[in-house]
N, C-alpha and C positions, 0 to 999 in steps of 0.2 A: 504494500500499500503505500510506502513512503515515496516510492518514484510516481505514484498517480500526484501526489500532492506537488510535484515540480510545476511550475506554472511557466518555465521557460519558453514553451511555445506560445503562452496565452497573450503575449505582447504582439506578436505577429500575425495571430490567427483576430485578433480586435482591429488591428490597422488594417486588415484584408476587408474586413466586413463592415466595422463602423467608422475607421479611421480614429485620429488619436481622441483621448476622454480627458475632462478635467477631472485633475486630481486634488484639487484645494480640498482643505478640511471642511469638514461639514457641523455644522450648528443647527439643532434640532428647534422648530420652528412651530408655533401651533398654527391652525387654521387662519387664511388671510384675514378671513372675515372676524377673526378676533385678535388680531395681533398687537392692540394697545391693550396695555394692562387693565385699563378700565371696563372694558368691553369684555377682557377673559375673566375678570373678576365677576361681572355680572352673568356670565354664563355659568362659572362654578357657582355662583348663587343659587341658581334656576336648577341646577343639577344635585346641590346639595340637598334642595326639598323635594325632589321628584322621588317616590317611592321605589322606583326601580334600581336608581342610583345611589339611594342616600347612604347604605351599608360604606360604600367608598370612603364615605368622610365621617366614618366614627373611628374610634381609636381601638375598638374590638379587632383582634387577630384575624386577617383572613387569608383562608387557604388558595392556592392558585388556582383551584377548580371553582371556587366560590367567584374569585374576580372574572373568571371565562364566563361564568354563567352570568353574571350583570351586565358584561361588555355585550353579550347576546340580545339581552332586552333593551340597550341602549340606542337613541335615535343616532342614525347614520352621521349627521353633522355634528354629533358631540363626541363622538371616540376620540379624538384628538385632544380636546381639551381633558378629558377622563385620563387618558393615557398620561398625559402630562402630570396629573393630579398623583394617578396612581404611583407613578414611579418613583416618587418622594418618600412613601410609605417604608419604614423599616422592614415591612414584611412582603417586600414586595420581590416576586421572584419572575422575571420574565421567562417565557416559555412560547413554544411555537404556537402552540394550541390559541395562546393570547394574542399572536401576531397576525394569526390567521383569522379570528374574528374581526381584527382591526381592519384589517387589510379587504377583507370582503365587504365590511359596513362601507369604507371608503367606495368600495366599487360601485354601491349601491347608491351613494352620493355622488358617484361619476368624478369624485376628486382624485384623478388621476396623477396631478404632482404631487400630493400628500403622499399618496404609495410609493412614489420614487423617493420622497423624503424619509419614509421609513424604513425601506429597504437598505438607504445609503447608512441612517442611522445603526442598524442591526452589523451591518458589512464594518462600519469605522470603529464602533464600540464594542463589536465582538459579544453582543449583548446574551446569544443563545445559539443553539446549532438550530439547522433547519433540514427538514428532508426533501426529498424530489417531491412529494404528495405538496408540500408547501409552494414550491415552485409553480408546479402544474397549476395549482389554484391562480396564483400571480398570472400565469401567462394565460390562462383561460379569462380573467379579467381584462387584461388588456387586450386582447384578440376578440373575445366574443361581445363584451359589454362596451369597450371604447372604441373598437376597430382601430387599435394602436397595432398595428403589424411590426412595425419596426421596435417598439419597446418590447414586442414579445420575442422578438430575435436576440435585442440586447440580453437581456434576463436569461434566455437559453446559454447563450454564450457566457454570461458573468457569473453562471453558479458555480463554477470551480473557484471564484475569489472568495465564495462563502464556504468552502470545503465541502461542496457536495456537487455529486455528478448525475445528470439526468439519466432517468431511465429511459427506454426506447418508447415506452409510450408517450411520455413527456416530448421527446424528440419527433415522434411522428404527430404530435397536435399542432406542432410548429409547422412543419412540411404541410399538412392539409390545410392549416389556416392560409398559406402561402397560396397554395393550389385554388382553395375556394374565394380569395382574392386575386385570382387571374395575375398574380405576380411570379409568372413562370419564369423570368429571367432569373432569378435570386433562388427559386427550388434548389438547382442543380449545385450551386454556391454552397448552401446550407448542407446539402446533403453529404458534401466534401467533408464537413467539419465535424462528420459522425465519428472519425477517428480520433481526432484532437480531444472530443469531448468521452471518448472511451465508452462508446455506443455502438453495441453491435445489432445493427438494421436487421430486420425480420421480413417475413412475405407482406406485413401491412405496409411497411417503407416502401416497398418497390411497388405495391399495388396502388399507393399515392402518387409514387413517380408516373405510373402508367395511365392515373386519371388526368396527371397535367399535362402528359403527352397529347394524350386523346383530345381533351379539351381545346389544346392550342392546333390541332391538325395533323400533330406529328405521328400519324399512324403507323409509318415504318420504322419509328425508333421505339415506338409502344411495343411491335412485335419483336423486336431485338432484345426487349428487355426480358421476355418471356426466358432468355438463356443466360439472363443474370442469375435466376432463382438455384439453379443446381451450384452455383460458384459461391452463392451467399449459403449454401447449408440449407436452404427452404424449398417448399414446392409451391407451384401456382394453387390457386384455388378457384372456387366459382366465380368470385368475385373479381378475380382477375380475368379469366376468359371473357364473362359478363361485360366487363368496360371495355373491351376491345371490340367484340361483336356489335355492341352499342354503336361504337365509332364506326365501325363498317359499315352496319345498317343505315347510317346518318348519311354516309357517302354513297349510297346507294351499291354496295359490293355485297348484296345479300347471298350469294353462292359461297363467295369467300367464308362469309361469317358461318356457313354449314360445313364449309372443311374445318374451320376451327372448333365447330363440335366434335369433329370425328379427331381432333389432336387431344382434346379434351379428355374424351373417354379412354384412348389409348394410353395418356398418363393417370388415369385412375380418377379422374374426376368426374362424378354423375351432373349430369345438367338436372336443376331445378326448374321450378316455375317461373322463375325471373329470366333463366336464360331462354325458355320457350317463348314467353312473351316479347322479348326483345326480337326473337325470329319470327315470330307470328306477325308483331308489328311491321317489320321489315318487308315481309310479305306482302302484306294486305297496301302498303304504300307504292309497292311496284303493283297492284293490281292483280296480285296472284291469288286471289281469296280460296279457290279452289285447294291450292296448296296449303294455305294457310290452315284450312279446315281439317286435311289431312293430318297436320301436324298435330292437331289437338288428340284424333285417334295414335299418333306416336306416342305422345304424352302418357297417354293412360296406359299404353303397354309397357311403359318404363317405371309405371308405379307412383308417376306425376301428376297429380289433379291437376286440371286447369282452375283459374281462379277467375274473379269477375273481369280483371284487367284481359284475361286470355279471351274469354267470349267477346266482350266489348273491342277489341281490336277487329274480332273476324265480323262483329257485326259492323263496325265503320266500313270493312272492306266491301260487305255485301251491300251497304248504303251507296258507297262511292260508286261500285258497279251498276248502280239503279236496279239491282235485284230485290224490288221492294217485297214481294211476297215471299221470297227465300227469309227476306230481312225479319218481316214478320213472324214467321214459324220459328227464326232463331229466338225471337223476342220471348215467344211463347216457350220455348225449352229455357231460355234463362229464367223467366218467373218460374217455372216448375222447379227449378234449383235455389229458388229465394233468392234471386240474384236479379238486382233492380238495374236496367240498362241509364245513361245518362240522359237527362233532357234533352242535349243537343243530337243524340240519336233519336229520341221520340219525336223531335220537332223535324228532323230529317225524314222519317218514317211517315209521318202525317202528311208531310206535302209532298212526297213521292207518291202515295196512295190517293191523293187526292190527284194528281196530276194525271194518273189512269183511272180515274174515276171508281175507286174499289172504295165505296162507300162503307160497305159491310166491315172491311178490314177494318176503317178507319174507327167505325164504333166500337169492333172488339179492342182496338188500341188504348181508345178512350178509356174504356170499363176496367181495362187491367191496371190503368194507371190509377184508378179509385183505392182509398182514399188517400190524395197526395196532395201538394203543392203543385207537383208539377201536372196534375191534372187541371188545376185551373189555369196555369199556363197555356198548355196546350188548346183548351178550349177556346182561350182568348185569341190564339194565332190561329184556329180553325175559322173565328168570326172575321178576324181580318182577311184571310184568304178568301173568304166567300166574299167580304166587300170589293174584295180585287176584282172579284170574278164579275 
């Protein structure tokens, strides 16, 4: 473990990702809204009278767990004032649990600069040891609550300076955050930082990279990533293949997607409902609705039950092909399985049946919709259709 704590590489890594950092000494400051002593005293006066926090102002000894419970009930905008006060108590014992609550509350208050200050305070004064779970929470707050992706990345690569190393789960969260934010240029750079952070990447890591490559249209690169799995000591899973197949179908490469299913099965990965739904959707978009219906039979033979999404895609294919009678029969089949088609498909079906003057079928469709909001919408649609006629 001793060599793990050698941070000789850290300066180089930080300059690569983030440039130079300000290393000035840090002085703890309360919230800017209560920076003056008078407003701070007023705030503490209110907190002293509040039933949920008054214990912090008594001289009775408080355990660490009691302090954490009190902070859990505090208002988000009051936690820094409370922290300033409780840190002066003789029985104060800083802990990860307490700082987790403080930072979570500050996240709720969207006071991200205060979170920065608390982290700097912990680092400079070496207040307590922190775990990967603590930093995972901080990174989630920066990324999901504040949309502060850069701060999330900085926190990840700054973890070793707190003598804490990220887990692959935390590392993958940051990678996925970059992909979800469409910051594809930074994904590979962060991925290369895994070895510096002593993170052993896994199948989930590679799946995130594949998702990013597919989202930015780099299908060939995504396919090449399949060869990375054995090199990293892991295997592709259903999500791996489904992600690439979805990209293929979006590009109109449905036959190639079926070829990938064959490779998938050869590697011992069984297709699931998500896999088949992607293929069914790809077929119906190309007008190959008969093949889509045959694929449903293939699903059942493989012991995979079609779900609502599967049936809905086939129904859209029938409607797109203007096979309205077949579509009506398909709706009947769906309703017998307690599956309710979308309102859009009902709308297209009613309009198509009206065009073909199949009013008896329209009546059946309307009755099949009762009782529902869709029924009222469909009646309005039918009245509008009659007015146009």
